[in-house]
N, C-alpha and C positions, 0 to 999 in steps of 0.2 A: 495408550496415550490419551489423556483426557483433553479433547479440544471442544470448543464451543462454536456452533454455527452462528455467525453474526449476521449473515445475509445470504440469501439464495434466490435466484430467479433467472430465467432465460439463459441457461447455460453457464451461469456464474455462481461460484460458491466462495464465500469468505469465511475463514475459520480463525480462531484465536486461541492462544494458550498463554498461561502464566509463564513468563520468561524467567530463565535462571541465569546466573552469572557463573562462569565467564561466558562471553558472547559465543565462543565456539560451541559450548554446550547448548546454548539457546538455538543456534543454527541446526545442530543435529536433531534437537527435539522437534522443531517446527517442521523439518523435512520428514521425520517419522510420522508426525501428525497429518501432514499432507497426504502421504501415501495411504494411511489408514482411512482418512476421511474421503478421499477420492474413490477408494475401493468400495467403501460402504455406500457412498452417494450413487455410484454408477453400477453397483452390484457386480463388481469384478473381484476376482481372486487378488489378494494384496500383492502376490508375486508378479502380476501383470502390470503393476504400477511402479514406475521408477522416475527419478529426477535426473536431468542432465544439466550440468552446469559448466560453463566455459568462462574463464575470467574475461571481463569486459563485455559480456553479452548477457541478455536476460536468461534466467533459468527456464527450462522447458520441462513439462510433465509428459512422460511417455505412458500412454494408456493402451495396452494391448495392441500395439502397432500403429497407433495414431498419436499425434502431438496436440497438446493443449497449452494455452498460454498460462504462465505462472508468474506470480510476483510475491516476494517475501519482504517483510519489514520487521524491525526490532526497535524497541526502546526499553529502557530500564523497567522491568516488570511485565512487559507484554511483547509477544510476537504474533504477527498476523500473516496469513497467506491468502491470496486470491487465485482462483483457478477459473479460466475462461475456456470453454470448449470450442468457441467459434472465433477466437482471435486473440489479439494482444490485450494485456491487462496490466494495470499498475495499482499498487496499494502502498500507502504510507501511514505510519502512526507516529504520534508525537505526544509526549507528556506536556500538559499545560503548565508553564512555569515562567517566572520573570527571567528575561534574558537582558543582561546589562547593556549590551551593544546592539539591541534590537533594531535601531534605526539604520545602522550601517549594514547589518545582515539583510534587512528587508530591501534596502536600496540595491545592494549588490546582487541578490539572488531572486528577488521578487519584482523588481522594477520600481521606478520613482513614483508611479501612480499608487501602488499598494503601500509604499512607504508613507506617502502623504495621507492616505486614508487611515492608516494606523495612527499617525501622529494626530490626526483630527479627532479621533475617537477618545472616549474616556480611558484614562490610564488603568482603571480597575478592570476594564474589559479587554485591554490590549493583549495580554498573554494568550487568551483563547482565540482572539482574532488572528494573531500572528500564527498560532498553531494551525488554524484552518487554512490560512493562505499558504503556509509552508507545505502542509501535507497535500494540498491541491496541486501545487506546482510539482512537487517531487513525484506524486502518483502519475501525473500527466507525462512527466519526463520518462518514467519507467515504462509507461504504456507505449510511448513512442520509441522505446528502445535506446533512450539516451541516458547518459550518466548525469549526475548532478553537475551543474555548471552555472556560472554567473549569468545574470539576466541578459538576454540577447534581443528582447522585444518581439520574439516570434510566438504567436499564439498557436498552441497545439490543438489539433482536431480531436479533442477528447470530450466525452460525456463524463462529468464528475458528479459523484454523489457521496454524501456523508454516510459513514458506517457507524452505527451506534456502538459505543464502547463504554467500559466502566468510567466512572467519574475521574476527572483529571487527565483523561486522554482524549485526543481527537484523531480520527482516521478518515481518510478519503480513498475512494475507489475510482479508478479511471478506466474507461473502455473507449475504443474507437467509436466515434459517432456513427450511429446506424447499425452497430453490431449488437446492442442490447436495448431493450425497452425497459422503462421504469415499471416495476410491477407493484 
């Protein structure tokens, strides 16, 4: 499985693969890439690496008897995975694109302050700004073990950082504050 390391540091590894359709196939491919990348990264036999997934709960990576944080994300054309050896992690990717109902989407899921900031900015830059805000929120929710939900005004205790991706995509990585250092 050909994966690309997008970021690595302080017990965190982020990999990406070109996603395929249908989504079920993309899910299988990123999981296989995670097992292969984790085994190579940690110098383990690939049979010592497995994924555990329970509906409604974040997936977990099992590494030779210990558990690591794991987060997966997909958008058309790209799948990403983040592994955190020391705690929870969240990752999200989004294609930069015009969204007709961006104002309601931002207000409902990102809060009125973000919606106002997006409205105040240049229309030409809005798709990328919306993608950055969306991926930051969704990565933070995943890191906190929460599913996507409408804005509740609660700030999540996450360290966010952008992950470099190919053009026309935005990705954010979230870790619990204090568990990783910026490298």
